[in-house]
A tleap script that builds the chain and sets N, CA, C and O, in Angstrom:
source leaprc.protein.ff14SB
mol = sequence {
  NMET GLY GLN ALA LEU GLU TYR VAL SER LYS
  ILE ALA LYS ASN SER CYS GLN ASP GLN GLN
  LEU PHE ASP PHE VAL SER ASP PHE ARG ASN
  LEU ALA THR MET LEU PRO ALA GLU VAL LYS
  ASP LYS VAL SER VAL THR SER GLU THR LEU
  THR ILE GLN ALA MET GLN SER MET SER PHE
  THR LEU SER ILE LEU GLU LYS GLU PRO TYR
  LYS THR LEU LYS ILE GLY THR ALA GLY ASN
  GLU MET PHE ARG LEU TRP ILE GLN LEU LYS
  GLN ILE ALA PRO TYR ASP THR ARG ILE ARG
  VAL THR LEU ARG ALA ASN ILE PRO LEU ILE
  ALA ARG PRO MET LEU LYS LYS ALA LYS LEU
  GLN ASP PHE VAL ASP ASN LEU ALA LEU ALA
  LEU GLY GLN ILE PRO ALA TYR ALA PHE SER
  ALA ALA ASN MET CASN
}
set mol.1.N position { 0.586 -1.352 0.007 }
set mol.1.CA position { 0.201 -0.338 0.156 }
set mol.1.C position { 0.872 0.770 -0.100 }
set mol.1.O position { 0.458 1.449 -1.039 }
set mol.2.N position { 2.056 1.234 0.647 }
set mol.2.CA position { 2.926 2.261 0.457 }
set mol.2.C position { 3.052 3.188 1.990 }
set mol.2.O position { 2.487 2.753 2.993 }
set mol.3.N position { 3.580 4.052 2.017 }
set mol.3.CA position { 3.477 5.152 3.243 }
set mol.3.C position { 2.173 5.831 3.295 }
set mol.3.O position { 1.544 6.304 2.348 }
set mol.4.N position { 1.884 5.811 4.447 }
set mol.4.CA position { 0.846 6.715 4.325 }
set mol.4.C position { 0.716 8.285 4.248 }
set mol.4.O position { 1.574 8.933 4.849 }
set mol.5.N position { -0.248 8.941 3.585 }
set mol.5.CA position { -0.081 10.497 3.307 }
set mol.5.C position { -0.380 11.315 4.811 }
set mol.5.O position { -1.285 11.019 5.591 }
set mol.6.N position { 0.351 12.113 4.943 }
set mol.6.CA position { -0.297 13.204 6.379 }
set mol.6.C position { -0.686 14.371 5.841 }
set mol.6.O position { -0.195 14.744 4.776 }
set mol.7.N position { -1.480 14.996 6.402 }
set mol.7.CA position { -1.343 16.406 6.194 }
set mol.7.C position { -2.209 17.325 7.502 }
set mol.7.O position { -3.234 16.898 8.033 }
set mol.8.N position { -1.720 18.295 7.764 }
set mol.8.CA position { -1.911 18.807 8.921 }
set mol.8.C position { -2.602 20.176 8.640 }
set mol.8.O position { -1.956 20.845 7.834 }
set mol.9.N position { -3.460 20.624 8.978 }
set mol.9.CA position { -4.010 22.284 9.091 }
set mol.9.C position { -3.124 22.958 9.542 }
set mol.9.O position { -2.100 22.598 10.123 }
set mol.10.N position { -3.584 24.237 9.221 }
set mol.10.CA position { -3.499 25.740 9.706 }
set mol.10.C position { -4.204 25.668 11.261 }
set mol.10.O position { -5.360 25.305 11.481 }
set mol.11.N position { -3.269 26.079 12.218 }
set mol.11.CA position { -4.403 26.492 13.624 }
set mol.11.C position { -5.544 27.296 13.102 }
set mol.11.O position { -5.605 28.327 12.432 }
set mol.12.N position { -6.276 26.631 13.534 }
set mol.12.CA position { -7.886 27.602 13.538 }
set mol.12.C position { -8.020 28.004 15.193 }
set mol.12.O position { -7.476 27.412 16.125 }
set mol.13.N position { -9.052 29.374 15.274 }
set mol.13.CA position { -9.185 29.641 16.523 }
set mol.13.C position { -10.924 29.751 16.715 }
set mol.13.O position { -11.666 30.326 15.919 }
set mol.14.N position { -11.289 29.161 17.778 }
set mol.14.CA position { -12.939 29.468 17.875 }
set mol.14.C position { -12.822 30.165 19.670 }
set mol.14.O position { -12.113 29.761 20.592 }
set mol.15.N position { -13.597 31.064 19.649 }
set mol.15.CA position { -14.135 31.783 20.515 }
set mol.15.C position { -15.288 30.882 21.560 }
set mol.15.O position { -16.501 31.089 21.609 }
set mol.16.N position { -14.732 30.143 22.124 }
set mol.16.CA position { -15.713 29.051 23.027 }
set mol.16.C position { -14.721 28.365 23.930 }
set mol.16.O position { -13.497 28.436 23.817 }
set mol.17.N position { -15.329 27.756 24.753 }
set mol.17.CA position { -14.925 26.693 25.630 }
set mol.17.C position { -14.202 25.629 24.854 }
set mol.17.O position { -14.486 25.438 23.671 }
set mol.18.N position { -13.172 24.847 25.545 }
set mol.18.CA position { -12.460 23.626 24.931 }
set mol.18.C position { -13.918 22.664 25.438 }
set mol.18.O position { -14.559 22.426 24.415 }
set mol.19.N position { -14.420 22.225 26.337 }
set mol.19.CA position { -15.680 21.749 26.648 }
set mol.19.C position { -16.691 21.716 25.638 }
set mol.19.O position { -16.897 20.693 24.984 }
set mol.20.N position { -17.466 22.994 25.438 }
set mol.20.CA position { -18.067 23.421 24.841 }
set mol.20.C position { -18.175 22.707 23.101 }
set mol.20.O position { -19.112 22.083 22.604 }
set mol.21.N position { -16.869 23.083 22.500 }
set mol.21.CA position { -16.467 22.626 21.384 }
set mol.21.C position { -16.160 20.959 21.064 }
set mol.21.O position { -16.453 20.431 19.991 }
set mol.22.N position { -15.699 20.452 21.878 }
set mol.22.CA position { -15.609 19.061 22.217 }
set mol.22.C position { -17.002 18.315 21.994 }
set mol.22.O position { -17.379 17.527 21.127 }
set mol.23.N position { -17.574 18.830 23.034 }
set mol.23.CA position { -19.131 18.137 23.183 }
set mol.23.C position { -19.834 18.274 21.644 }
set mol.23.O position { -20.636 17.451 21.201 }
set mol.24.N position { -19.528 19.070 21.167 }
set mol.24.CA position { -20.507 19.524 19.740 }
set mol.24.C position { -19.628 18.855 18.578 }
set mol.24.O position { -20.172 18.623 17.498 }
set mol.25.N position { -18.491 18.592 18.749 }
set mol.25.CA position { -17.763 17.684 17.519 }
set mol.25.C position { -17.853 16.356 17.499 }
set mol.25.O position { -17.869 15.638 16.499 }
set mol.26.N position { -17.927 15.961 18.893 }
set mol.26.CA position { -17.938 14.267 19.277 }
set mol.26.C position { -19.249 13.943 19.140 }
set mol.26.O position { -19.577 12.886 19.679 }
set mol.27.N position { -20.088 14.553 18.573 }
set mol.27.CA position { -21.418 14.040 18.329 }
set mol.27.C position { -21.525 14.530 16.759 }
set mol.27.O position { -21.483 15.705 16.395 }
set mol.28.N position { -21.680 13.319 15.862 }
set mol.28.CA position { -21.598 13.105 14.300 }
set mol.28.C position { -23.135 13.623 14.011 }
set mol.28.O position { -23.291 13.631 12.790 }
set mol.29.N position { -23.840 13.880 14.415 }
set mol.29.CA position { -25.377 14.618 14.170 }
set mol.29.C position { -25.036 16.005 14.136 }
set mol.29.O position { -25.411 16.692 13.186 }
set mol.30.N position { -24.382 16.477 15.047 }
set mol.30.CA position { -23.887 18.031 15.232 }
set mol.30.C position { -23.341 18.558 13.804 }
set mol.30.O position { -23.772 19.439 13.060 }
set mol.31.N position { -21.884 17.419 13.668 }
set mol.31.CA position { -21.111 17.479 12.617 }
set mol.31.C position { -22.308 17.343 10.833 }
set mol.31.O position { -22.254 18.060 9.835 }
set mol.32.N position { -23.055 16.364 11.073 }
set mol.32.CA position { -23.800 16.771 9.713 }
set mol.32.C position { -24.926 17.765 9.477 }
set mol.32.O position { -25.647 17.763 8.479 }
set mol.33.N position { -25.021 18.783 10.700 }
set mol.33.CA position { -25.820 20.013 10.155 }
set mol.33.C position { -24.975 20.713 9.684 }
set mol.33.O position { -25.401 21.749 9.172 }
set mol.34.N position { -23.640 20.507 9.647 }
set mol.34.CA position { -22.577 21.391 8.380 }
set mol.34.C position { -21.939 21.177 7.170 }
set mol.34.O position { -21.083 21.852 6.599 }
set mol.35.N position { -22.760 19.602 6.705 }
set mol.35.CA position { -22.891 19.613 5.418 }
set mol.35.C position { -23.343 20.425 4.686 }
set mol.35.O position { -24.042 21.353 5.094 }
set mol.36.N position { -23.013 20.229 3.355 }
set mol.36.CA position { -23.679 21.282 2.228 }
set mol.36.C position { -25.001 20.379 2.109 }
set mol.36.O position { -24.920 19.190 2.421 }
set mol.37.N position { -25.958 20.806 1.758 }
set mol.37.CA position { -27.264 20.391 1.468 }
set mol.37.C position { -27.527 19.123 0.237 }
set mol.37.O position { -28.381 18.236 0.259 }
set mol.38.N position { -26.561 19.373 -0.725 }
set mol.38.CA position { -26.665 18.635 -1.930 }
set mol.38.C position { -25.849 17.032 -1.558 }
set mol.38.O position { -25.760 16.146 -2.409 }
set mol.39.N position { -25.310 16.901 -0.150 }
set mol.39.CA position { -24.544 15.971 0.251 }
set mol.39.C position { -25.340 15.196 1.313 }
set mol.39.O position { -25.349 13.990 1.560 }
set mol.40.N position { -26.014 16.236 1.882 }
set mol.40.CA position { -27.291 15.620 3.147 }
set mol.40.C position { -27.731 14.192 2.922 }
set mol.40.O position { -27.431 13.240 3.642 }
set mol.41.N position { -28.803 14.145 1.365 }
set mol.41.CA position { -29.487 12.968 1.349 }
set mol.41.C position { -28.358 11.914 0.779 }
set mol.41.O position { -28.896 11.168 -0.040 }
set mol.42.N position { -27.024 11.633 0.946 }
set mol.42.CA position { -26.513 10.630 0.798 }
set mol.42.C position { -25.243 10.270 2.018 }
set mol.42.O position { -24.152 9.714 1.892 }
set mol.43.N position { -26.103 11.000 3.496 }
set mol.43.CA position { -25.347 10.689 4.750 }
set mol.43.C position { -26.347 10.077 5.636 }
set mol.43.O position { -27.547 10.331 5.740 }
set mol.44.N position { -25.819 9.456 6.083 }
set mol.44.CA position { -27.026 8.724 7.415 }
set mol.44.C position { -25.800 8.685 8.435 }
set mol.44.O position { -24.625 8.334 8.337 }
set mol.45.N position { -26.637 9.228 9.510 }
set mol.45.CA position { -26.023 9.279 10.800 }
set mol.45.C position { -26.207 8.988 12.366 }
set mol.45.O position { -27.284 9.158 12.938 }
set mol.46.N position { -25.215 8.599 12.905 }
set mol.46.CA position { -25.750 8.378 14.502 }
set mol.46.C position { -24.525 9.375 15.115 }
set mol.46.O position { -23.557 9.780 14.472 }
set mol.47.N position { -24.814 9.644 16.451 }
set mol.47.CA position { -23.772 10.264 17.439 }
set mol.47.C position { -22.440 9.797 17.339 }
set mol.47.O position { -21.566 10.614 17.629 }
set mol.48.N position { -22.011 8.393 16.909 }
set mol.48.CA position { -20.683 7.856 16.903 }
set mol.48.C position { -20.497 7.290 15.426 }
set mol.48.O position { -19.479 6.634 15.208 }
set mol.49.N position { -21.293 7.471 14.529 }
set mol.49.CA position { -21.034 6.747 12.956 }
set mol.49.C position { -21.737 7.964 11.991 }
set mol.49.O position { -22.780 8.581 12.206 }
set mol.50.N position { -20.837 8.079 10.910 }
set mol.50.CA position { -21.313 8.732 9.831 }
set mol.50.C position { -20.968 7.762 8.456 }
set mol.50.O position { -19.868 7.380 8.056 }
set mol.51.N position { -22.349 7.511 7.886 }
set mol.51.CA position { -22.267 6.701 6.911 }
set mol.51.C position { -22.277 7.531 5.532 }
set mol.51.O position { -22.985 8.530 5.663 }
set mol.52.N position { -21.637 7.410 4.092 }
set mol.52.CA position { -21.668 7.904 3.200 }
set mol.52.C position { -21.724 7.332 1.918 }
set mol.52.O position { -20.719 6.761 1.493 }
set mol.53.N position { -22.738 7.396 1.240 }
set mol.53.CA position { -23.177 6.938 0.075 }
set mol.53.C position { -22.058 7.392 -0.926 }
set mol.53.O position { -22.155 8.568 -1.277 }
set mol.54.N position { -21.011 6.673 -1.453 }
set mol.54.CA position { -19.951 7.519 -2.041 }
set mol.54.C position { -20.612 7.489 -3.297 }
set mol.54.O position { -20.852 8.565 -3.844 }
set mol.55.N position { -21.028 6.142 -3.979 }
set mol.55.CA position { -21.591 5.899 -5.142 }
set mol.55.C position { -22.682 4.754 -5.095 }
set mol.55.O position { -22.839 3.961 -4.167 }
set mol.56.N position { -23.255 4.805 -6.023 }
set mol.56.CA position { -24.596 3.869 -6.157 }
set mol.56.C position { -24.249 2.819 -5.594 }
set mol.56.O position { -25.234 2.391 -4.991 }
set mol.57.N position { -23.000 1.870 -5.397 }
set mol.57.CA position { -23.090 0.628 -4.799 }
set mol.57.C position { -21.837 0.362 -3.713 }
set mol.57.O position { -21.348 -0.630 -3.171 }
set mol.58.N position { -21.583 1.871 -3.703 }
set mol.58.CA position { -20.195 2.098 -2.388 }
set mol.58.C position { -20.584 2.893 -1.486 }
set mol.58.O position { -21.226 3.884 -1.838 }
set mol.59.N position { -20.322 2.688 -0.195 }
set mol.59.CA position { -20.699 3.655 0.878 }
set mol.59.C position { -19.566 3.395 1.810 }
set mol.59.O position { -19.052 2.297 1.595 }
set mol.60.N position { -19.035 4.056 2.756 }
set mol.60.CA position { -18.062 4.089 3.746 }
set mol.60.C position { -18.617 4.753 4.948 }
set mol.60.O position { -19.236 5.811 4.838 }
set mol.61.N position { -18.442 4.232 5.981 }
set mol.61.CA position { -18.574 4.681 7.544 }
set mol.61.C position { -17.673 4.992 7.981 }
set mol.61.O position { -16.750 4.182 7.906 }
set mol.62.N position { -17.401 6.343 8.698 }
set mol.62.CA position { -16.682 6.903 9.557 }
set mol.62.C position { -17.066 6.632 11.155 }
set mol.62.O position { -18.158 6.922 11.642 }
set mol.63.N position { -16.321 6.220 11.642 }
set mol.63.CA position { -16.708 6.037 13.351 }
set mol.63.C position { -15.732 7.085 14.479 }
set mol.63.O position { -14.872 7.785 13.945 }
set mol.64.N position { -15.837 7.135 15.464 }
set mol.64.CA position { -15.460 7.756 16.357 }
set mol.64.C position { -14.567 6.551 17.018 }
set mol.64.O position { -15.031 5.684 17.758 }
set mol.65.N position { -13.133 6.667 16.593 }
set mol.65.CA position { -12.469 5.608 17.282 }
set mol.65.C position { -11.857 5.900 19.159 }
set mol.65.O position { -11.829 5.117 20.108 }
set mol.66.N position { -11.571 6.919 19.079 }
set mol.66.CA position { -10.770 7.550 20.366 }
set mol.66.C position { -11.875 8.796 20.624 }
set mol.66.O position { -12.665 9.202 19.771 }
set mol.67.N position { -11.756 9.283 21.928 }
set mol.67.CA position { -11.807 10.391 22.390 }
set mol.67.C position { -10.932 10.497 23.736 }
set mol.67.O position { -10.737 9.510 24.447 }
set mol.68.N position { -10.519 11.530 23.973 }
set mol.68.CA position { -9.439 12.411 25.182 }
set mol.68.C position { -10.495 13.870 25.211 }
set mol.68.O position { -10.367 14.874 24.510 }
set mol.69.N position { -11.293 13.660 26.011 }
set mol.69.CA position { -12.091 14.599 26.588 }
set mol.69.C position { -11.474 16.097 26.320 }
set mol.69.O position { -10.404 16.387 26.855 }
set mol.70.N position { -11.999 16.827 25.681 }
set mol.70.CA position { -11.780 18.474 25.780 }
set mol.70.C position { -10.384 18.474 25.066 }
set mol.70.O position { -9.692 19.492 25.089 }
set mol.71.N position { -9.930 17.220 24.371 }
set mol.71.CA position { -8.591 17.809 24.005 }
set mol.71.C position { -8.457 16.917 22.272 }
set mol.71.O position { -7.982 17.441 21.264 }
set mol.72.N position { -8.901 15.801 22.345 }
set mol.72.CA position { -8.523 15.322 21.259 }
set mol.72.C position { -9.863 14.189 20.617 }
set mol.72.O position { -10.578 13.556 21.393 }
set mol.73.N position { -9.987 14.117 19.261 }
set mol.73.CA position { -11.294 13.181 18.909 }
set mol.73.C position { -10.395 12.528 17.223 }
set mol.73.O position { -9.811 13.166 16.347 }
set mol.74.N position { -10.618 11.270 17.350 }
set mol.74.CA position { -9.751 10.228 16.625 }
set mol.74.C position { -10.914 9.757 15.828 }
set mol.74.O position { -11.809 9.165 16.432 }
set mol.75.N position { -11.009 9.935 14.614 }
set mol.75.CA position { -12.022 9.594 13.299 }
set mol.75.C position { -11.492 8.684 12.437 }
set mol.75.O position { -10.326 8.864 12.084 }
set mol.76.N position { -12.369 7.313 11.830 }
set mol.76.CA position { -11.824 6.616 11.141 }
set mol.76.C position { -12.778 5.829 10.279 }
set mol.76.O position { -13.977 5.681 10.512 }
set mol.77.N position { -11.991 5.259 9.079 }
set mol.77.CA position { -13.262 4.188 8.749 }
set mol.77.C position { -13.387 3.005 9.726 }
set mol.77.O position { -12.597 2.445 10.486 }
set mol.78.N position { -15.031 2.802 9.329 }
set mol.78.CA position { -14.766 1.515 9.934 }
set mol.78.C position { -13.911 0.253 9.490 }
set mol.78.O position { -13.700 0.151 8.282 }
set mol.79.N position { -13.363 -0.781 10.387 }
set mol.79.CA position { -12.826 -2.071 9.848 }
set mol.79.C position { -11.022 -1.946 9.088 }
set mol.79.O position { -10.347 -2.959 8.907 }
set mol.80.N position { -10.554 -0.632 8.767 }
set mol.80.CA position { -9.574 -0.794 8.100 }
set mol.80.C position { -8.536 0.754 8.494 }
set mol.80.O position { -9.023 1.768 8.995 }
set mol.81.N position { -7.657 0.655 8.272 }
set mol.81.CA position { -6.333 1.708 8.632 }
set mol.81.C position { -6.305 2.816 7.252 }
set mol.81.O position { -5.442 3.681 7.102 }
set mol.82.N position { -7.173 2.622 6.540 }
set mol.82.CA position { -7.484 3.483 5.419 }
set mol.82.C position { -7.340 4.904 5.798 }
set mol.82.O position { -6.495 5.501 5.130 }
set mol.83.N position { -7.979 5.629 6.743 }
set mol.83.CA position { -8.414 6.888 6.661 }
set mol.83.C position { -8.194 7.051 8.477 }
set mol.83.O position { -8.448 6.120 9.241 }
set mol.84.N position { -7.779 8.148 8.851 }
set mol.84.CA position { -7.953 8.810 10.002 }
set mol.84.C position { -7.786 10.118 9.941 }
set mol.84.O position { -7.209 10.694 9.019 }
set mol.85.N position { -8.348 10.720 11.051 }
set mol.85.CA position { -8.737 11.959 11.268 }
set mol.85.C position { -8.375 12.425 12.720 }
set mol.85.O position { -8.608 11.625 13.627 }
set mol.86.N position { -7.910 13.462 12.980 }
set mol.86.CA position { -7.609 13.961 14.432 }
set mol.86.C position { -7.944 15.137 14.714 }
set mol.86.O position { -7.178 15.955 14.204 }
set mol.87.N position { -8.881 15.644 15.397 }
set mol.87.CA position { -9.128 17.028 15.573 }
set mol.87.C position { -8.480 17.322 17.138 }
set mol.87.O position { -8.821 16.728 18.161 }
set mol.88.N position { -7.456 18.399 17.032 }
set mol.88.CA position { -7.122 18.508 18.404 }
set mol.88.C position { -7.740 19.735 18.781 }
set mol.88.O position { -8.056 20.626 17.993 }
set mol.89.N position { -7.950 19.753 20.375 }
set mol.89.CA position { -8.498 21.366 20.892 }
set mol.89.C position { -7.221 21.743 22.015 }
set mol.89.O position { -6.631 20.974 22.774 }
set mol.90.N position { -7.095 22.755 21.878 }
set mol.90.CA position { -6.215 23.509 23.072 }
set mol.90.C position { -6.691 24.918 23.331 }
set mol.90.O position { -6.653 25.928 22.629 }
set mol.91.N position { -7.244 24.638 24.798 }
set mol.91.CA position { -7.685 25.924 25.253 }
set mol.91.C position { -6.774 26.652 25.862 }
set mol.91.O position { -6.215 26.284 26.895 }
set mol.92.N position { -6.509 27.946 25.164 }
set mol.92.CA position { -5.290 28.729 25.447 }
set mol.92.C position { -5.899 29.700 26.745 }
set mol.92.O position { -5.355 29.674 27.849 }
set mol.93.N position { -6.922 30.428 26.496 }
set mol.93.CA position { -7.614 30.832 27.329 }
set mol.93.C position { -9.079 30.996 27.557 }
set mol.93.O position { -9.725 30.816 26.524 }
set mol.94.N position { -9.852 31.311 28.699 }
set mol.94.CA position { -11.079 31.174 28.422 }
set mol.94.C position { -11.857 31.986 27.326 }
set mol.94.O position { -11.758 33.208 27.218 }
set mol.95.N position { -12.777 31.057 26.383 }
set mol.95.CA position { -13.169 31.674 25.071 }
set mol.95.C position { -12.109 31.489 24.110 }
set mol.95.O position { -12.504 31.925 23.028 }
set mol.96.N position { -11.017 31.063 24.036 }
set mol.96.CA position { -9.616 30.824 22.932 }
set mol.96.C position { -9.191 29.687 22.635 }
set mol.96.O position { -7.967 29.561 22.618 }
set mol.97.N position { -10.052 28.476 22.302 }
set mol.97.CA position { -9.825 27.186 22.031 }
set mol.97.C position { -9.236 27.133 20.524 }
set mol.97.O position { -9.850 27.543 19.538 }
set mol.98.N position { -7.966 26.572 20.510 }
set mol.98.CA position { -7.163 26.427 19.162 }
set mol.98.C position { -7.697 25.095 18.665 }
set mol.98.O position { -8.219 24.228 19.365 }
set mol.99.N position { -7.454 25.052 17.129 }
set mol.99.CA position { -7.644 23.651 16.477 }
set mol.99.C position { -7.074 23.426 15.524 }
set mol.99.O position { -7.007 24.231 14.595 }
set mol.100.N position { -6.399 22.012 15.519 }
set mol.100.CA position { -5.532 21.525 14.646 }
set mol.100.C position { -6.344 20.070 13.918 }
set mol.100.O position { -6.961 19.251 14.600 }
set mol.101.N position { -6.163 19.974 12.283 }
set mol.101.CA position { -6.804 18.737 12.435 }
set mol.101.C position { -5.676 18.419 11.521 }
set mol.101.O position { -5.029 19.181 10.802 }
set mol.102.N position { -5.550 16.809 11.743 }
set mol.102.CA position { -4.566 15.899 11.046 }
set mol.102.C position { -5.370 14.662 10.149 }
set mol.102.O position { -6.324 13.981 10.525 }
set mol.103.N position { -4.723 14.622 8.978 }
set mol.103.CA position { -5.170 13.390 8.150 }
set mol.103.C position { -4.113 12.654 7.693 }
set mol.103.O position { -3.127 13.142 7.140 }
set mol.104.N position { -4.314 11.333 7.938 }
set mol.104.CA position { -3.252 10.389 7.578 }
set mol.104.C position { -4.284 9.614 6.798 }
set mol.104.O position { -5.459 9.396 7.094 }
set mol.105.N position { -3.517 9.205 5.622 }
set mol.105.CA position { -4.679 8.461 4.329 }
set mol.105.C position { -3.640 7.013 4.178 }
set mol.105.O position { -2.440 7.181 4.396 }
set mol.106.N position { -3.944 6.157 3.950 }
set mol.106.CA position { -3.397 5.071 3.580 }
set mol.106.C position { -4.059 4.930 2.265 }
set mol.106.O position { -5.168 4.407 2.362 }
set mol.107.N position { -3.671 5.271 0.967 }
set mol.107.CA position { -3.909 5.565 -0.576 }
set mol.107.C position { -3.268 4.456 -0.967 }
set mol.107.O position { -2.110 4.306 -0.579 }
set mol.108.N position { -3.978 3.303 -1.938 }
set mol.108.CA position { -3.016 2.729 -2.862 }
set mol.108.C position { -2.307 3.215 -3.538 }
set mol.108.O position { -2.531 4.393 -3.817 }
set mol.109.N position { -1.232 2.607 -4.067 }
set mol.109.CA position { -0.314 3.651 -5.117 }
set mol.109.C position { -0.703 4.049 -6.697 }
set mol.109.O position { -0.223 4.869 -7.480 }
set mol.110.N position { -1.793 3.088 -6.797 }
set mol.110.CA position { -2.369 3.527 -8.304 }
set mol.110.C position { -3.122 4.430 -7.998 }
set mol.110.O position { -3.195 5.303 -8.863 }
set mol.111.N position { -3.853 4.621 -6.921 }
set mol.111.CA position { -4.973 5.825 -6.866 }
set mol.111.C position { -4.544 6.711 -6.387 }
set mol.111.O position { -5.376 7.577 -6.114 }
set mol.112.N position { -3.300 6.969 -6.072 }
set mol.112.CA position { -2.829 8.425 -5.715 }
set mol.112.C position { -2.784 9.526 -6.990 }
set mol.112.O position { -3.207 10.669 -6.818 }
set mol.113.N position { -2.361 9.187 -7.988 }
set mol.113.CA position { -2.258 10.271 -9.041 }
set mol.113.C position { -3.974 10.657 -9.195 }
set mol.113.O position { -4.131 11.604 -9.965 }
set mol.114.N position { -4.945 10.249 -8.763 }
set mol.114.CA position { -6.379 10.577 -8.417 }
set mol.114.C position { -6.168 11.577 -7.627 }
set mol.114.O position { -6.564 12.650 -8.083 }
set mol.115.N position { -5.675 11.614 -6.583 }
set mol.115.CA position { -5.962 12.801 -5.666 }
set mol.115.C position { -4.980 13.612 -5.788 }
set mol.115.O position { -3.861 13.261 -6.163 }
set mol.116.N position { -5.361 14.992 -5.426 }
set mol.116.CA position { -4.318 15.915 -5.285 }
set mol.116.C position { -3.778 16.286 -3.885 }
set mol.116.O position { -4.307 16.209 -2.775 }
set mol.117.N position { -2.703 16.663 -4.237 }
set mol.117.CA position { -2.231 16.705 -2.772 }
set mol.117.C position { -3.165 18.088 -2.336 }
set mol.117.O position { -3.870 17.984 -1.332 }
set mol.118.N position { -3.163 19.060 -2.913 }
set mol.118.CA position { -3.500 20.518 -2.524 }
set mol.118.C position { -4.989 20.177 -2.138 }
set mol.118.O position { -5.387 20.531 -1.028 }
set mol.119.N position { -5.735 19.583 -2.899 }
set mol.119.CA position { -7.056 19.094 -2.421 }
set mol.119.C position { -7.692 18.854 -0.857 }
set mol.119.O position { -8.660 19.241 -0.203 }
set mol.120.N position { -6.110 17.656 -0.631 }
set mol.120.CA position { -6.189 17.093 0.616 }
set mol.120.C position { -5.847 17.959 1.953 }
set mol.120.O position { -6.263 17.849 3.106 }
set mol.121.N position { -4.928 18.860 1.351 }
set mol.121.CA position { -4.418 20.004 2.600 }
set mol.121.C position { -5.591 21.135 2.367 }
set mol.121.O position { -5.903 21.801 3.354 }
set mol.122.N position { -6.132 21.341 1.357 }
set mol.122.CA position { -7.248 22.428 1.511 }
set mol.122.C position { -8.252 21.629 2.434 }
set mol.122.O position { -8.454 22.145 3.534 }
set mol.123.N position { -8.977 20.332 2.129 }
set mol.123.CA position { -9.852 19.823 3.253 }
set mol.123.C position { -9.350 20.107 4.599 }
set mol.123.O position { -10.052 20.869 5.263 }
set mol.124.N position { -8.233 19.635 5.165 }
set mol.124.CA position { -8.076 19.816 6.584 }
set mol.124.C position { -7.882 21.399 6.993 }
set mol.124.O position { -8.232 21.767 8.114 }
set mol.125.N position { -7.404 22.176 6.198 }
set mol.125.CA position { -7.391 23.799 6.465 }
set mol.125.C position { -8.947 23.997 6.633 }
set mol.125.O position { -9.496 24.389 7.663 }
set mol.126.N position { -9.566 23.658 5.444 }
set mol.126.CA position { -10.751 24.400 5.457 }
set mol.126.C position { -11.951 23.601 6.551 }
set mol.126.O position { -12.996 24.189 6.827 }
set mol.127.N position { -11.668 22.333 7.062 }
set mol.127.CA position { -12.463 21.915 8.202 }
set mol.127.C position { -12.036 22.614 9.466 }
set mol.127.O position { -12.861 23.013 10.287 }
set mol.128.N position { -10.610 22.771 9.625 }
set mol.128.CA position { -10.205 23.673 10.874 }
set mol.128.C position { -11.009 24.611 10.988 }
set mol.128.O position { -11.667 24.863 11.997 }
set mol.129.N position { -11.021 25.330 9.739 }
set mol.129.CA position { -11.351 26.802 9.632 }
set mol.129.C position { -13.001 27.009 9.905 }
set mol.129.O position { -13.366 28.067 10.416 }
set mol.130.N position { -14.153 25.806 9.496 }
set mol.130.CA position { -15.297 25.516 9.684 }
set mol.130.C position { -15.280 25.226 11.501 }
set mol.130.O position { -15.855 25.959 12.306 }
set mol.131.N position { -14.556 24.109 11.826 }
set mol.131.CA position { -14.874 24.631 13.251 }
set mol.131.C position { -14.072 25.694 13.710 }
set mol.131.O position { -14.204 25.205 14.832 }
set mol.132.N position { -13.461 26.551 13.885 }
set mol.132.CA position { -13.332 27.433 14.365 }
set mol.132.C position { -14.387 28.648 14.256 }
set mol.132.O position { -14.260 29.667 14.935 }
set mol.133.N position { -15.532 28.431 13.260 }
set mol.133.CA position { -16.480 29.238 13.066 }
set mol.133.C position { -17.526 28.761 13.578 }
set mol.133.O position { -18.555 29.319 13.199 }
set mol.134.N position { -17.683 27.717 14.488 }
set mol.134.CA position { -19.199 27.262 14.916 }
set mol.134.C position { -19.488 28.414 15.767 }
set mol.134.O position { -18.501 28.402 16.503 }
set mol.135.N position { -20.258 29.471 16.165 }
set mol.135.CA position { -20.574 29.654 17.073 }
set mol.135.C position { -21.051 29.437 18.077 }
set mol.135.O position { -21.873 28.529 17.956 }
set mol.136.N position { -20.951 29.929 19.403 }
set mol.136.CA position { -21.569 29.704 20.586 }
set mol.136.C position { -22.714 29.358 20.849 }
set mol.136.O position { -22.883 28.602 21.806 }
set mol.137.N position { -24.140 29.938 19.857 }
set mol.137.CA position { -24.796 29.761 19.833 }
set mol.137.C position { -25.523 28.072 19.984 }
set mol.137.O position { -26.394 27.523 20.659 }
set mol.138.N position { -24.355 27.638 18.690 }
set mol.138.CA position { -25.147 26.149 18.452 }
set mol.138.C position { -24.675 25.051 19.706 }
set mol.138.O position { -25.023 23.873 19.792 }
set mol.139.N position { -24.035 25.592 20.376 }
set mol.139.CA position { -24.017 24.644 21.904 }
set mol.139.C position { -24.878 24.494 22.067 }
set mol.139.O position { -25.197 23.349 21.745 }
set mol.140.N position { -25.920 25.260 22.599 }
set mol.140.CA position { -27.057 25.263 23.363 }
set mol.140.C position { -28.115 24.295 22.391 }
set mol.140.O position { -28.943 23.490 22.819 }
set mol.141.N position { -27.838 24.613 21.032 }
set mol.141.CA position { -28.841 23.462 19.961 }
set mol.141.C position { -28.457 22.191 19.872 }
set mol.141.O position { -29.174 21.272 19.477 }
set mol.142.N position { -26.974 22.075 20.346 }
set mol.142.CA position { -26.340 20.216 20.532 }
set mol.142.C position { -27.164 20.080 21.582 }
set mol.142.O position { -27.665 18.959 21.660 }
set mol.143.N position { -27.376 20.601 22.151 }
set mol.143.CA position { -27.798 19.891 24.007 }
set mol.143.C position { -29.517 19.209 23.555 }
set mol.143.O position { -30.109 18.484 24.354 }
set mol.144.N position { -30.092 19.566 22.264 }
set mol.144.CA position { -31.133 19.021 21.852 }
set mol.144.C position { -30.774 17.825 20.937 }
set mol.144.O position { -31.315 17.667 19.843 }
set mol.145.N position { -30.026 17.162 21.336 }
set mol.145.CA position { -29.490 15.560 20.599 }
set mol.145.C position { -30.191 14.341 21.335 }
set mol.145.O position { -29.955 13.186 20.980 }
savepdb mol mol.pdb
quit
């Protein structure tokens, strides 16, 4: 399979407590609300899993693999090591939480030319930015799940 590809986001900032942000991102039902409308009908979600219908006969499931409360959330594809995503949080001061996203992908060598390095780097950078833009009022909505 070759060496894993790894992409690390730029550090993003959210004006909330680390506990609030962690509780929000560690429930996939909340993250699903951030998906674009055209994708939502291809996704089924529970608090711990997110299944994406990639093509008509192919789907994959993301699961929460590990949680370190208020610090780290490890997400991966169920049953294999193909995809791992870490969301790391660090509260610098009250209402100042920093976010870093790391993606590690074990992509077969023959499939690598189809993936653009810039697109995967953009993905982790944009995910970190999106998490940084979650407003504080979203956390009260998270309590309704």
